[in-house]
RONU-388838 format. One line per field, with one value per residue (C-alpha): x, y, z; residue in one letter. Coordinates in pm, whole numbers. Layout:
<rs>
c1	(X	...)
c2	(Y	...)
c3	(Z	...)
res	(a	...)
</rs>
This chain:
<rs>
c1	(1469	1219	1210	927	701	658	307	257	-108	-145	98	-6	-348	-398	-346	-550	-824	-846	-925	-1331	-1555	-1627	-1659	-1417	-1062	-782	-502	-246	128	254	398	586	522	125	22	-47	-202	-547	-698	-1108	-1204	-1485	-1686	-1518	-1166	-1073	-1027	-706	-744	-480	-502	-341	-304	-422	-176	-436	-469	-755	-731	-862	-946	-1018	-1028	-832	-807	-889	-661	-573	-763	-952	-812	-460	-318	-321	-92	-410	-740	-623	-311	-70	-16	341	192	-92	192	344	8	-90	232	201	-134	-11	362	594	799	1056	906	760	552	816	1000	643	466	198	-159	-274	-502	-817	-617	-342	-619	-756	-382	-354	-678	-601	-304	-443	-731	-464	-269	-603	-678	-962	-1151	-926	-1260	-1377	-1107	-1071	-1477	-1506	-1216	-1343	-1642	-1386	-1312	-888	-974	-1082	-854	-575	-760	-615	-840	-803	-988	-1317	-1603	-1973	-2139	-1885	-1903	-2270	-2290	-2057	-2271	-2576	-2407	-2365	-2747	-2748	-2555	-2790	-2665	-2846	-2876	-2723	-2419	-2405	-2413	-2138	-1864	-1953	-1889	-1523	-1463	-1544	-1337	-1045	-1099	-1118	-788	-624	-740	-620	-293	-283	-375	-384	-715	-1006	-1289	-1438	-1801	-1726	-1741	-1977	-2224	-2128	-2143	-2409	-2613	-2916	-3238	-3411	-3048	-3108	-3462	-3437	-3492	-3369	-3542	-3701	-3741	-3976	-3823	-3936	-3749	-3462	-3456	-3474	-3189	-2921	-3083	-3033	-2621	-2565	-2706	-2475	-2137	-2117	-1884	-2072	-2381	-2207	-2080	-2457	-2572	-2371	-2505	-2894	-2854	-2605	-2727	-2341	-2235	-2025	-1664	-1711	-1829	-1508	-1246	-1385	-1106	-1210	-1131	-1457	-1675	-1776	-1977	-2149	-2541	-2515	-2302	-2216	-1958	-1734	-1812	-1553	-1665	-1684	-1475	-1778	-1873	-1637	-1345	-1011	-867	-999	-752	-766	-1166	-1153	-982	-1312	-1584	-1915	-2072	-2373	-2595	-2619	-2842	-2663	-2704	-2463	-2206	-2223	-2148	-1914	-1683	-1688	-1583	-1282	-1194	-751	-710	-511	-715	-598	-685	-979	-1326	-1460	-1308	-1410	-1503	-1140	-1009	-861	-1026	-1266	-1113	-1131	-1401	-1577	-1809	-1592	-1567	-1907	-2163	-2196	-2305	-2498	-2698	-2766	-2841	-3132	-3258	-3286	-3561	-3738	-3563	-3429	-3050	-3102	-3307	-3216	-2884	-2685	-2725	-3115	-3028	-2899	-3175	-3415	-3257	-3259	-3635	-3708	-3522	-3699	-4051	-3982	-3908	-3580	-3410	-3349	-3026	-2943	-3024	-2787	-2512	-2538	-2510	-2241	-2468	-2619	-2990	-3011	-2888	-3153	-3422	-3381	-3343	-3585	-3878	-4075	-3996	-4111	-4453	-4499	-4433	-4587	-4921	-5033	-4842	-4977	-5330	-5322	-5260	-5609	-5849	-6173	-6434	-6791	-6980	-7287	-7639	-7752	-7997	-8344	-8564	-8955	-9087	-9396	-9264	-8945	-8798	-8563	-8730	-8537	-8616	-8980	-8967	-8778	-8988	-9323	-9179	-9140	-9478	-9553)
c2	(7249	7480	7533	7383	7605	7392	7491	7288	7336	7228	6988	6659	6480	6455	6805	6913	6675	6828	7172	7251	7212	7521	7740	7985	7853	7831	8090	7853	7944	8216	8089	8380	8723	8769	8416	8159	7830	7818	7514	7455	7185	7006	6687	6509	6577	6930	7140	7301	7683	7940	8289	8492	8893	9042	9312	9611	9562	9263	8876	8616	8271	7925	7573	7346	6985	6777	6740	6393	6399	6043	5961	5893	6139	6066	6355	6508	6568	6484	6615	6667	6959	6967	6883	7154	7378	7345	7323	7683	7818	7713	7920	8207	8297	8173	7874	7686	7381	7093	7351	7564	7846	7953	7700	7915	7869	8182	8414	8552	8858	8694	8502	8771	8942	8607	8649	8968	8879	8581	8801	9021	8759	8622	8963	8985	9229	9292	9455	9095	9045	9427	9483	9193	9311	9687	9480	9246	9307	9272	9006	8827	8959	8822	8453	8187	8012	7681	7813	7938	7787	7868	8061	8362	8363	8356	8655	8838	8790	8888	9206	9320	9300	9456	9773	9818	9686	9548	9135	9146	9305	9103	8812	8956	9046	8642	8491	8680	8588	8209	8210	8360	8114	7816	7942	7908	7588	7469	7562	7416	7054	7139	7334	7090	7326	7415	7339	7668	7907	7659	7654	8011	8222	8075	8268	8444	8333	8668	8813	8618	8780	8996	9349	9506	9789	9769	10105	10127	10234	10608	10609	10474	10729	10988	10830	10839	11196	11343	11159	11332	11647	11646	11554	11378	11145	11030	11002	10789	10571	10553	10479	10148	10008	10102	9936	9642	9569	9516	9607	9913	9712	9542	9861	10044	9784	9824	9901	10077	9725	9594	9832	9712	9923	9778	9719	9535	9712	9541	9561	9278	9327	9184	8938	8982	8764	8655	8271	8116	8107	8026	8207	8544	8700	8433	8505	8876	8881	8689	8868	8862	9010	9212	9419	9813	10074	10218	10554	10428	10262	10614	10833	10540	10607	10959	10950	10695	10874	10924	10647	10348	10002	9912	10214	10203	10285	10506	10779	11008	11391	11453	11245	10955	10590	10476	10299	9941	10021	10272	10316	10520	10746	10804	10740	11098	11208	10907	11014	11402	11202	10977	11260	11460	11244	11252	10902	10837	10738	10530	10292	10349	10295	10226	9855	9950	9929	9635	9497	9648	9551	9194	9211	9394	9099	8849	9013	9096	8685	8635	8313	8303	8124	8426	8661	8486	8451	8807	8930	8710	8544	8163	8091	7967	8321	8451	8262	8287	8687	8785	8547	8766	9079	8851	8805	9144	9299	9069	9059	9189	8920	8611	8757	8803	8378	8320	8089	8228	7951	8054	7742	7620	7775	7602	7373	7509	7262	7312	7339	7175	6843	6895	6782	6968	7279	7340	7013	7033	7397	7220	6923	7156	7347	7052	6915	7260)
c3	(26397	26569	26924	27087	27365	27721	27907	28209	28178	27831	27706	27882	27859	28241	28306	28048	28148	28499	28357	28352	28078	27901	27586	27617	27503	27804	27752	27588	27466	27253	26954	26868	26739	26686	26731	27000	27051	27316	27407	27493	27709	27578	27721	27438	27320	27349	27028	26948	26856	26704	26761	26555	26467	26172	26165	26216	26619	26567	26618	26445	26620	26453	26580	26357	26510	26775	27120	27203	27539	27517	27139	27025	26786	26437	26301	26099	26305	26626	26731	27064	27207	27005	26683	26712	26761	26432	26250	26436	26356	25966	25950	26101	25946	25653	25739	25508	25447	25180	24954	24805	25004	25154	25292	25479	25330	25126	25335	25167	25049	24857	24708	24557	24510	24302	24144	24041	23855	23685	23521	23413	23237	23104	22966	23216	23407	23728	23915	23978	24253	24333	24426	24668	24871	24922	25160	25349	25686	25791	25983	25706	25456	25670	25760	25558	25314	25442	25774	25647	25715	25548	25839	25805	25463	25447	25730	25530	25199	25399	25540	25202	25147	25499	25363	25100	24777	24539	24519	24152	24290	24587	24363	24158	24439	24591	24208	24214	24569	24504	24156	24361	24646	24393	24202	24590	24669	24294	24384	24738	24796	25151	25099	25104	25238	24912	25029	25297	24978	24786	25062	25203	24943	24736	24513	24613	24410	24368	24217	23887	23846	23523	23579	23221	23123	22777	22570	22274	21935	21972	22274	22175	21876	22150	22360	22010	21940	22281	22251	21948	22086	22366	22194	21831	21953	22220	21935	21707	22002	22139	21762	21731	22054	21951	21601	21675	22084	22150	22471	22558	22568	22249	22065	22231	22051	21714	21490	21137	20906	21137	20897	20603	20351	20030	19950	20301	20564	20870	21126	21246	21625	21872	22126	22477	22739	22867	22908	23161	22861	22991	22712	22701	22498	22165	22215	22252	21887	21757	21570	21475	21197	21273	21008	21070	20824	20543	20749	21017	20802	20595	20958	21056	20732	20749	21104	21025	20727	20681	21014	20930	20934	21274	21437	21710	21489	21755	21989	22234	22157	22267	22007	22254	22203	22453	22742	22840	23087	22924	23182	23342	23069	22958	23328	23379	23005	22915	23323	23125	22834	23030	23217	22919	22757	23054	23223	23539	23535	23814	23612	23267	23120	22841	22867	22813	22419	22392	22611	22377	22040	22171	22273	21926	21735	21899	21857	21485	21397	21446	21550	21884	21763	21538	21824	22028	21780	21669	22054	22164	22418	22486	22373	22731	22835	22628	22719	23087	23084	22833	22840	23065	22847	22519	22706	22806	22476	22264	22364	22008	21824	22043	21991	21629	21663	21884	21782	21724	21773	21806	22041	21902	22015	22355	22367	22559	22677	22660	22970	22884	22739	22855	22511	22285	22215	21930	21829	21833	21629	21364	21387	21325	21015	20867	20879	20773)
res	(m	a	r	k	v	r	n	s	l	l	e	s	r	s	a	r	l	k	l	a	v	r	r	k	p	y	s	g	s	a	l	g	r	g	m	a	l	l	y	r	r	n	k	t	n	g	s	w	v	a	k	v	s	d	g	h	g	a	y	w	t	k	a	f	a	e	a	d	d	f	d	a	s	n	g	k	t	i	l	d	f	y	q	a	q	d	v	a	k	s	l	a	r	r	q	p	g	d	v	g	e	d	s	r	p	a	t	i	g	e	a	l	d	r	y	a	d	d	l	k	a	r	d	g	d	r	s	n	a	s	l	p	r	k	h	l	t	t	i	l	l	s	k	p	v	q	l	l	d	p	k	e	l	n	q	w	r	n	s	l	l	a	k	g	l	k	p	a	s	v	v	r	y	c	k	g	l	r	a	a	l	n	l	a	a	s	h	d	p	r	i	t	n	k	a	a	w	e	v	g	l	e	a	l	p	d	a	t	v	a	r	n	v	i	l	d	d	r	t	v	g	q	f	v	n	a	s	y	a	r	d	s	a	l	g	l	f	v	h	v	l	a	e	t	g	a	r	p	s	q	a	a	r	l	l	v	e	d	l	h	g	g	r	h	p	r	l	s	m	p	r	s	a	k	g	g	s	k	n	r	t	a	r	k	h	e	r	v	n	v	p	i	t	p	s	l	a	a	s	l	k	k	a	a	k	g	r	k	p	d	a	p	l	l	l	k	g	n	g	q	p	w	s	k	s	p	s	d	d	y	r	e	d	i	a	e	v	v	r	a	i	g	r	d	p	e	e	v	t	l	y	a	l	r	h	s	n	i	v	r	q	l	l	r	g	v	p	v	r	l	v	a	a	s	h	d	t	s	v	a	q	i	e	r	t	y	s	k	h	i	t	d	h	g	d	d	i	s	r	a	a	l	l	h	h	q	p	p	p	a	r	v	t	s	p	i	t	g	n	d	h	a	k	e	i	a	d	v	r	a	v	a)
</rs>
């Protein structure tokens, strides 16, 4: 049985009530290496506070229960001195207990590690776990999930904006951290403070505003031609994206057998892992038929000549397949291509081809449901993301449907009789 630490200042109710009420906790008992139990004296029940080293020269503190100063201990929210020691220890270090071999609640850092493993098992994007970690302090990373509160998470989210990160990036990092914390809570019934990250990491309202760049057909053609001029393999990759509107990660997974010729050539485009599906691997093996032009089909057939059906359809200039994150392969080249057509790489990215393709189809009357299906997205997402662009770029279409109505001539009153002047003239003409 673990040895209990004695402290004449804090172990009895009568001793604690002799202390002055103050905000700063009273130094308590060292419970082991890098952890201590503190006590804050309040007008009502005092608070037990855990102080734990983060292993990097700093400490985090957290009030975790009330002291039994005026109310009897209930073993949960109100604890006596010795019960508080047990809880503080369980928050700070590994101990054999009733939850497997490791009863210590997971820290944020461990939650992100487990989330990364979960993403790997489901063939997901592990950057959703690694990107938030880069912006978390060592103190937050070492803090148990069940001790998080909305205020500190909200302050962390806002600090990302203060660093100059774009709202959309902040929202992505918050979503990744929320997913990691939700996974930790699903594995540990003691974590009951989900409201902490639901409130503290709430999405920024202005981050959902569409900022997609739409290129006209002439500029898209220049984009494709400049890509071919830089590298023929890059040009073919960009050409596929321009005609299909697929995401780069989808095009990178095309196989030779996904190319279908004939009168109506098409590509069987692999689906992405987006959409919240738990079975990401199965989803990535699904295909969506997307039409392409005969000229692109001929170029793809020529490039794939001699390769096996299950070989990658699109290769890099060095003959190697595109990576799972193709942006790592093309980022610098595409930046130069964008500059070559007189645009800013900070504004125009390869995704502009996808956005332009979707808007082009919508403006040419392709049903929204069909546009959503062929681009592996939802009708709701299409309407939410592209509504502004449809109205901005569809003025000519809307103008053609205007009602051209001519109102009747204005009624003119005679200044002499006060009657309808037009009617008087008509009456005179009738008599004549």
